[in-house]
Backbone as ProteinMPNN parsed JSONL, in Angstrom:
{"seq_chain_A": "XXXXXXXXXXXXXXXXXXXXXXXXXXXXXXXXXXXXXXXXXXXXXXXXXXXXXXXXXXXXXXXXXXXXXXXXXXXXXXXXXXXXXXXXXXXXXXXXXXXXXXXXXXXXXXXXXXXXXXXXXXXXXXXXXXXXXXXXXXXXXXXXX", "coords_chain_A": {"N_chain_A": [[0.842, -1.18, 0.0], [0.718, 2.056, -0.991], [1.781, 5.025, 0.467], [0.217, 8.179, 0.743], [1.196, 11.54, 0.585], [0.844, 14.81, 1.989], [2.585, 16.779, 1.19], [6.049, 17.405, 0.317], [7.354, 17.958, 2.703], [5.81, 16.634, 4.615], [6.262, 14.05, 3.692], [9.024, 13.847, 4.237], [9.098, 13.961, 7.084], [7.662, 11.623, 7.655], [9.373, 9.74, 6.433], [11.679, 10.07, 8.046], [10.698, 9.167, 10.498], [9.995, 6.472, 9.902], [12.492, 5.473, 9.066], [13.977, 5.813, 11.394], [12.679, 3.908, 12.986], [13.444, 1.535, 11.637], [16.232, 1.593, 12.019], [16.407, 1.464, 14.833], [15.225, -1.057, 15.241], [17.126, -2.688, 13.973], [19.311, -2.209, 15.619], [18.288, -3.22, 18.043], [18.167, -5.94, 17.391], [20.898, -6.512, 17.178], [21.616, -6.188, 19.847], [20.133, -8.075, 21.204], [21.301, -10.739, 21.676], [22.816, -10.166, 23.899], [21.06, -9.654, 25.855], [20.111, -7.034, 26.259], [18.393, -3.928, 26.212], [17.928, -1.131, 23.974], [17.926, 1.258, 25.434], [19.065, 0.382, 27.854], [21.594, -0.336, 26.921], [22.47, 2.225, 26.188], [22.711, 3.506, 28.684], [24.693, 1.886, 29.877], [26.748, 2.305, 28.034], [27.355, 5.028, 28.333], [28.384, 4.961, 30.918], [30.488, 3.221, 30.55], [32.227, 4.775, 29.113], [33.266, 6.442, 31.088], [34.35, 4.789, 32.905], [36.748, 3.733, 35.324], [35.188, 5.394, 36.83], [32.238, 7.058, 38.15], [28.86, 8.218, 37.464], [26.502, 10.746, 38.302], [23.025, 10.122, 38.643], [21.401, 12.099, 37.534], [23.197, 13.406, 35.786], [23.682, 11.334, 34.032], [21.133, 10.929, 32.929], [20.888, 13.335, 31.515], [22.684, 12.91, 29.465], [21.504, 11.021, 27.907], [20.009, 9.886, 24.851], [17.326, 9.494, 24.617], [15.292, 11.449, 26.123], [13.095, 10.983, 27.656], [13.471, 8.805, 29.206], [12.93, 6.547, 31.879], [14.815, 6.737, 34.41], [15.033, 5.593, 36.95], [13.696, 3.122, 36.723], [15.227, 1.988, 34.648], [17.837, 1.892, 35.8], [17.258, 0.269, 38.006], [16.681, -2.215, 36.761], [19.17, -2.788, 35.624], [20.77, -2.953, 37.892], [19.593, -5.189, 39.076], [20.38, -7.095, 37.224], [22.991, -7.271, 37.89], [24.743, -5.508, 36.629], [25.214, -2.953, 37.207], [26.209, -0.661, 39.715], [24.688, 1.036, 42.289], [24.836, 3.855, 44.302], [24.6, 6.005, 47.17], [25.776, 9.269, 47.034], [28.509, 10.019, 48.982], [29.337, 12.628, 49.508], [27.149, 14.179, 49.033], [24.2, 13.503, 50.143], [21.741, 13.528, 48.873], [22.17, 12.932, 46.301], [22.393, 10.429, 43.844], [24.634, 8.033, 42.683], [25.94, 6.116, 39.943], [27.675, 3.279, 38.659], [29.601, 1.103, 36.534], [29.81, -2.449, 37.007], [32.617, -4.671, 37.323], [32.08, -6.888, 35.781], [30.1, -5.921, 34.003], [31.597, -4.069, 32.611], [33.32, -5.697, 31.124], [31.393, -7.082, 29.648], [30.416, -4.955, 28.107], [32.664, -4.414, 26.554], [32.549, -6.587, 24.825], [30.041, -6.158, 23.608], [30.445, -3.685, 22.328], [32.436, -4.432, 20.533], [30.917, -6.12, 18.917], [29.203, -4.277, 17.782], [30.817, -2.74, 16.2], [30.715, -2.638, 13.447], [28.37, -1.374, 12.922], [27.806, 0.879, 11.457], [27.607, -0.009, 8.92], [25.084, -0.019, 7.881], [24.752, 2.316, 6.552], [26.6, 2.3, 4.629], [26.339, 2.393, 1.866], [26.02, 5.032, 1.216], [27.596, 7.987, -0.019], [30.532, 9.795, 1.138], [30.068, 12.53, 0.918], [27.249, 12.595, 0.787], [26.645, 11.655, 3.342], [27.742, 13.702, 4.9], [26.135, 15.869, 4.082], [23.628, 14.927, 4.91], [24.036, 14.792, 7.685], [24.382, 17.534, 8.25], [21.835, 18.537, 7.57], [20.191, 17.076, 9.345], [21.199, 18.002, 11.764], [20.282, 20.651, 11.635], [17.54, 20.228, 11.831], [17.391, 19.096, 14.408], [18.198, 21.283, 15.99], [16.061, 22.975, 15.565], [13.969, 21.688, 16.875], [14.649, 21.564, 19.508]], "CA_chain_A": [[0.0, 0.0, 0.0], [1.528, 3.262, -1.126], [1.343, 6.132, 1.319], [0.107, 9.481, 0.078], [1.701, 12.619, 1.433], [0.303, 16.136, 1.697], [3.638, 17.526, 0.51], [7.376, 16.821, 0.543], [7.682, 18.094, 4.118], [5.119, 15.519, 5.261], [6.994, 12.855, 3.277], [10.282, 13.83, 4.969], [8.82, 13.586, 8.482], [7.303, 10.211, 7.624], [10.596, 8.982, 6.156], [12.524, 10.102, 9.237], [10.071, 8.301, 11.501], [10.114, 5.08, 9.455], [13.908, 5.127, 9.076], [14.335, 5.67, 12.809], [12.175, 2.599, 13.409], [14.296, 0.486, 11.064], [17.54, 1.635, 12.676], [16.226, 0.958, 16.197], [15.009, -2.505, 15.146], [18.426, -3.287, 13.652], [20.092, -2.076, 16.85], [17.732, -4.175, 19.006], [18.588, -7.283, 16.983], [22.308, -6.652, 17.539], [21.737, -6.231, 21.301], [19.351, -9.195, 21.75], [22.114, -11.817, 22.262], [23.4, -9.704, 25.164], [19.923, -9.414, 26.748], [20.085, -5.611, 26.571], [17.563, -3.042, 25.403], [18.666, 0.028, 23.467], [18.104, 2.202, 26.551], [20.043, -0.188, 28.786], [22.896, -0.171, 26.274], [22.841, 3.642, 26.261], [23.17, 3.758, 30.054], [25.969, 1.201, 30.066], [27.76, 2.928, 27.174], [27.777, 6.278, 28.982], [29.211, 4.616, 32.073], [31.706, 2.602, 30.007], [33.112, 5.864, 28.696], [33.893, 7.085, 32.253], [34.85, 3.718, 33.78], [36.067, 3.156, 36.488], [34.471, 6.426, 37.573], [30.774, 6.965, 38.173], [28.094, 9.412, 37.087], [25.254, 10.968, 39.029], [21.881, 9.73, 37.819], [20.985, 13.289, 36.777], [24.153, 13.591, 34.693], [23.444, 10.238, 33.094], [19.885, 11.219, 32.214], [21.151, 14.438, 30.586], [23.466, 12.389, 28.35], [20.712, 10.04, 27.163], [19.362, 10.38, 23.635], [15.897, 9.455, 24.899], [15.133, 12.273, 27.321], [11.93, 10.524, 28.414], [13.772, 7.545, 29.877], [12.676, 6.423, 33.309], [16.129, 6.322, 34.905], [14.894, 4.712, 38.11], [13.369, 1.788, 36.202], [16.384, 1.503, 33.902], [18.923, 1.524, 36.707], [16.796, -0.888, 38.795], [16.866, -3.435, 35.963], [20.602, -3.055, 35.465], [21.252, -3.396, 39.207], [19.097, -6.56, 39.216], [21.214, -7.937, 36.351], [24.368, -7.14, 38.395], [25.535, -4.77, 35.658], [25.341, -1.583, 37.681], [26.265, -0.414, 41.16], [24.047, 2.316, 42.608], [25.208, 4.259, 45.659], [24.353, 7.395, 47.56], [27.028, 10.037, 47.02], [28.848, 10.381, 50.366], [29.508, 14.076, 49.631], [25.832, 14.809, 48.909], [23.293, 12.371, 50.391], [20.569, 13.585, 47.989], [22.628, 12.569, 44.959], [22.634, 9.002, 43.626], [25.625, 7.806, 41.637], [25.952, 4.762, 39.39], [28.884, 2.907, 37.931], [29.618, -0.265, 36.025], [30.536, -3.502, 37.71], [33.685, -5.207, 36.469], [31.404, -7.799, 34.845], [29.439, -5.167, 32.929], [32.645, -3.461, 31.785], [33.756, -6.728, 30.176], [30.262, -7.289, 28.737], [30.383, -3.838, 27.163], [33.746, -4.608, 25.585], [32.023, -7.539, 23.825], [28.948, -5.509, 22.873], [31.042, -2.661, 21.463], [33.096, -5.155, 19.443], [29.847, -6.607, 18.025], [28.585, -3.129, 17.117], [31.826, -1.947, 15.482], [30.342, -2.503, 12.037], [26.986, -0.896, 12.877], [27.697, 1.903, 10.412], [27.426, -0.65, 7.611], [23.73, 0.25, 7.369], [24.802, 3.495, 5.671], [27.805, 2.159, 3.799], [26.021, 2.696, 0.461], [26.018, 6.484, 1.023], [28.922, 8.582, -0.211], [30.954, 10.686, 2.223], [29.368, 13.81, 0.716], [25.845, 12.405, 1.184], [26.622, 11.556, 4.799], [27.989, 15.051, 5.421], [24.915, 16.655, 3.817], [22.558, 14.438, 5.779], [24.341, 15.244, 9.048], [24.102, 18.972, 8.316], [20.382, 18.716, 7.563], [19.627, 16.556, 10.59], [21.571, 18.955, 12.824], [19.369, 21.801, 11.521], [16.239, 19.781, 12.371], [17.537, 18.957, 15.866], [18.225, 22.62, 16.59], [14.715, 23.554, 15.481], [13.016, 21.028, 17.785], [15.132, 21.577, 20.904]], "C_chain_A": [[0.885, 1.24, 0.0], [0.921, 4.387, -0.301], [1.235, 7.399, 0.479], [0.505, 10.56, 1.081], [1.074, 13.934, 1.013], [1.288, 16.963, 0.882], [4.979, 16.866, 0.828], [7.821, 16.933, 2.003], [7.06, 16.947, 4.916], [5.845, 14.208, 4.941], [8.313, 12.727, 4.048], [10.077, 13.384, 6.417], [8.484, 12.099, 8.563], [8.534, 9.34, 7.387], [11.533, 8.949, 7.361], [11.999, 9.14, 10.301], [10.256, 6.817, 11.142], [11.573, 4.626, 9.515], [14.399, 4.944, 10.505], [13.889, 4.3, 13.322], [13.033, 1.455, 12.894], [15.658, 0.431, 11.75], [17.444, 1.074, 14.094], [16.019, -0.553, 16.175], [16.317, -3.236, 14.867], [19.316, -3.307, 14.899], [19.621, -3.092, 17.893], [18.144, -5.607, 18.673], [20.048, -7.534, 17.346], [22.489, -6.811, 19.051], [21.057, -7.447, 21.926], [20.217, -10.317, 22.335], [22.732, -11.45, 23.616], [22.325, -9.415, 26.215], [19.897, -7.959, 27.228], [19.102, -4.895, 25.659], [18.438, -1.891, 24.915], [18.928, 1.016, 24.603], [19.119, 1.68, 27.568], [21.457, -0.063, 28.22], [23.366, 1.28, 26.409], [23.365, 4.007, 27.647], [24.559, 3.149, 30.253], [27.08, 1.841, 29.24], [28.276, 4.237, 27.785], [28.707, 5.99, 30.156], [30.516, 3.94, 31.654], [32.726, 3.685, 29.671], [33.805, 6.566, 29.862], [34.481, 6.063, 33.23], [36.323, 3.928, 34.099], [35.315, 4.177, 37.342], [32.969, 6.219, 37.469], [30.167, 8.25, 37.64], [26.9, 9.53, 38.019], [24.111, 10.611, 38.095], [21.396, 10.905, 36.98], [21.895, 13.564, 35.591], [23.923, 12.549, 33.599], [22.189, 10.503, 32.266], [20.101, 12.322, 31.18], [21.909, 13.969, 29.348], [22.67, 11.433, 27.458], [20.089, 10.678, 25.922], [17.85, 10.4, 23.803], [15.663, 10.19, 26.213], [13.946, 11.85, 28.176], [12.212, 9.24, 29.179], [13.461, 7.629, 31.365], [13.956, 5.867, 33.928], [16.031, 5.391, 36.108], [14.632, 3.284, 37.644], [14.563, 1.182, 35.474], [17.507, 1.056, 34.833], [18.522, 0.348, 37.593], [17.043, -2.192, 38.038], [18.335, -3.794, 35.813], [21.245, -3.486, 36.781], [20.837, -4.849, 39.421], [19.92, -7.539, 38.384], [22.686, -7.948, 36.784], [25.294, -6.458, 37.385], [25.831, -3.347, 36.112], [25.414, -1.575, 39.199], [25.664, 0.963, 41.388], [24.351, 2.631, 44.071], [24.749, 5.686, 45.913], [25.704, 8.08, 47.615], [27.359, 10.45, 48.45], [29.006, 11.892, 50.577], [28.174, 14.822, 49.576], [24.784, 13.704, 48.982], [22.04, 12.387, 49.506], [20.897, 13.122, 46.57], [22.927, 11.073, 44.88], [23.622, 8.87, 42.473], [25.57, 6.337, 41.199], [27.27, 4.529, 38.665], [28.779, 1.45, 37.497], [30.261, -1.208, 37.034], [31.666, -3.947, 36.787], [33.089, -6.114, 35.393], [30.771, -7.026, 33.685], [30.458, -4.444, 32.049], [33.1, -4.462, 30.723], [32.643, -7.072, 29.185], [30.237, -6.194, 27.682], [31.522, -3.906, 26.158], [33.275, -5.536, 24.46], [30.939, -6.9, 22.972], [29.516, -4.492, 21.881], [31.756, -3.32, 20.283], [32.061, -5.657, 18.431], [29.248, -5.465, 17.21], [29.566, -2.331, 16.258], [31.47, -1.733, 14.02], [28.906, -1.981, 11.877], [26.772, 0.126, 11.763], [27.495, 1.304, 9.027], [26.031, -0.382, 7.033], [23.685, 1.494, 6.492], [26.009, 3.461, 4.743], [27.561, 2.554, 2.338], [25.959, 4.202, 0.176], [27.449, 6.981, 0.822], [29.262, 9.46, 0.993], [30.23, 12.03, 2.129], [27.9, 13.706, 1.121], [25.715, 12.332, 2.703], [26.801, 12.934, 5.433], [26.744, 15.926, 5.248], [23.794, 16.235, 4.756], [22.796, 14.874, 7.224], [24.037, 16.726, 9.226], [22.599, 19.217, 8.404], [19.741, 18.221, 8.862], [19.987, 17.447, 11.776], [20.636, 20.159, 12.823], [17.993, 21.446, 12.09], [16.314, 19.684, 13.889], [17.501, 20.31, 16.562], [16.822, 23.224, 16.62], [13.75, 22.941, 16.498], [13.472, 21.022, 19.243], [14.521, 22.707, 21.677]], "O_chain_A": [[1.703, 1.432, 0.9], [-0.278, 4.659, -0.362], [2.068, 7.652, -0.391], [0.183, 10.484, 2.267], [0.804, 14.156, -0.167], [0.901, 17.737, 0.007], [5.019, 15.864, 1.542], [8.582, 16.093, 2.485], [7.708, 16.362, 5.784], [6.019, 13.36, 5.816], [8.682, 11.63, 4.467], [10.805, 12.525, 6.914], [8.973, 11.398, 9.45], [8.719, 8.324, 8.057], [12.118, 7.908, 7.661], [12.763, 8.399, 10.92], [10.631, 6.011, 11.994], [11.858, 3.516, 9.966], [15.156, 4.016, 10.789], [14.644, 3.616, 14.013], [13.318, 0.51, 13.629], [16.175, -0.651, 12.028], [18.301, 0.295, 14.512], [16.582, -1.261, 17.01], [16.585, -4.282, 15.457], [19.985, -4.3, 15.185], [20.435, -3.744, 18.546], [18.438, -6.396, 19.571], [20.403, -8.633, 17.772], [23.414, -7.493, 19.492], [21.37, -7.813, 23.059], [19.893, -10.812, 23.415], [23.123, -12.33, 24.383], [22.635, -8.986, 27.326], [19.694, -7.677, 28.409], [18.991, -5.217, 24.476], [19.557, -1.706, 25.394], [20.032, 1.55, 24.719], [19.936, 2.443, 28.083], [22.398, 0.271, 28.94], [24.533, 1.528, 26.711], [24.351, 4.734, 27.769], [25.478, 3.811, 30.733], [28.224, 1.915, 29.688], [29.474, 4.516, 27.757], [29.697, 6.693, 30.361], [31.533, 4.076, 32.333], [33.924, 3.532, 29.912], [34.828, 7.221, 29.66], [35.044, 6.435, 34.26], [37.087, 4.278, 33.2], [34.86, 3.862, 38.442], [32.498, 5.312, 36.782], [30.864, 9.235, 37.398], [26.354, 8.523, 38.471], [24.223, 10.784, 36.882], [21.016, 10.718, 35.824], [21.421, 13.916, 34.511], [23.966, 12.851, 32.406], [22.19, 10.321, 31.049], [19.553, 12.25, 30.081], [21.785, 14.578, 28.286], [23.125, 11.079, 26.37], [19.697, 11.845, 25.935], [17.168, 11.229, 23.202], [15.819, 9.613, 27.29], [13.807, 12.314, 29.308], [11.294, 8.643, 29.742], [13.699, 8.648, 32.014], [14.151, 4.653, 33.962], [16.859, 4.494, 36.265], [15.272, 2.345, 38.117], [14.877, 0.006, 35.658], [18.061, -0.031, 34.671], [19.364, -0.495, 37.903], [17.554, -3.157, 38.605], [18.702, -4.967, 35.87], [22.169, -4.299, 36.78], [21.636, -5.657, 39.894], [20.132, -8.681, 38.793], [23.526, -8.561, 36.125], [26.477, -6.785, 37.295], [26.604, -2.629, 35.478], [24.767, -2.375, 39.875], [26.075, 1.94, 40.762], [24.156, 1.799, 44.957], [24.539, 6.465, 44.983], [26.662, 7.544, 48.172], [26.573, 11.16, 49.077], [28.831, 12.384, 51.691], [28.082, 15.966, 50.022], [24.513, 13.041, 47.981], [21.351, 11.373, 49.397], [20.002, 12.944, 45.745], [23.621, 10.521, 45.734], [23.472, 9.506, 41.429], [25.209, 5.449, 41.971], [27.888, 5.452, 38.135], [27.977, 0.679, 38.024], [31.135, -0.817, 37.807], [31.661, -3.629, 35.598], [33.533, -6.111, 34.245], [30.892, -7.426, 32.526], [30.205, -4.23, 30.864], [33.247, -4.105, 29.554], [32.917, -7.328, 28.012], [30.057, -6.473, 26.497], [31.352, -3.489, 25.012], [33.567, -5.298, 23.288], [30.916, -7.078, 21.755], [29.102, -4.454, 20.723], [31.689, -2.821, 19.159], [32.305, -5.622, 17.224], [28.832, -5.668, 16.069], [29.174, -1.337, 15.648], [31.887, -0.742, 13.42], [28.303, -2.135, 10.815], [25.683, 0.221, 11.198], [27.241, 2.031, 8.067], [25.826, -0.506, 5.825], [22.711, 1.716, 5.773], [26.384, 4.473, 4.151], [28.483, 2.999, 1.654], [25.855, 4.605, -0.983], [28.389, 6.458, 1.42], [28.381, 9.824, 1.772], [29.829, 12.596, 3.145], [27.361, 14.629, 1.732], [24.778, 12.886, 3.278], [26.1, 13.288, 6.381], [26.351, 16.64, 6.17], [23.098, 17.076, 5.326], [21.859, 15.28, 7.911], [23.49, 17.125, 10.254], [22.145, 20.016, 9.223], [18.853, 18.875, 9.41], [19.18, 17.629, 12.687], [20.24, 20.639, 13.885], [17.359, 22.267, 12.753], [15.406, 20.139, 14.585], [16.854, 20.467, 17.597], [16.444, 23.897, 17.579], [12.812, 23.607, 16.936], [12.757, 20.528, 20.115], [14.811, 22.873, 22.862]]}, "name": "protein", "num_of_chains": 1, "seq": "XXXXXXXXXXXXXXXXXXXXXXXXXXXXXXXXXXXXXXXXXXXXXXXXXXXXXXXXXXXXXXXXXXXXXXXXXXXXXXXXXXXXXXXXXXXXXXXXXXXXXXXXXXXXXXXXXXXXXXXXXXXXXXXXXXXXXXXXXXXXXXXXX"}
């Protein structure tokens, strides 16, 4: 069934939405063997980048691409899986900090190695097309922030 669009702007928004869905599905398939969701991976990836240090939950939430993430639920699940350590900051009892366990650091090394070729989904685009697309998407992001 062919979709009809009001105009090219409507078509672009629809294409962005559909493409996002395809990319997320591809990402989910890559993460499935590790029993991780995209959001869980995002949390672990942010903490991997600062390992062995920690981040405050508020800092972590600010770094997430999905600003609507329920950080309490996400961190609870990762703590239950023994992939995250959650502690009260001794310097500020109102602040909660999280960090990777040694086990999750090693898991993330494996996940990152599996995802190293993730960019292959856009391999058919030229460098110039990628640059143009990044410029255009940056303009859209600025407009919706």
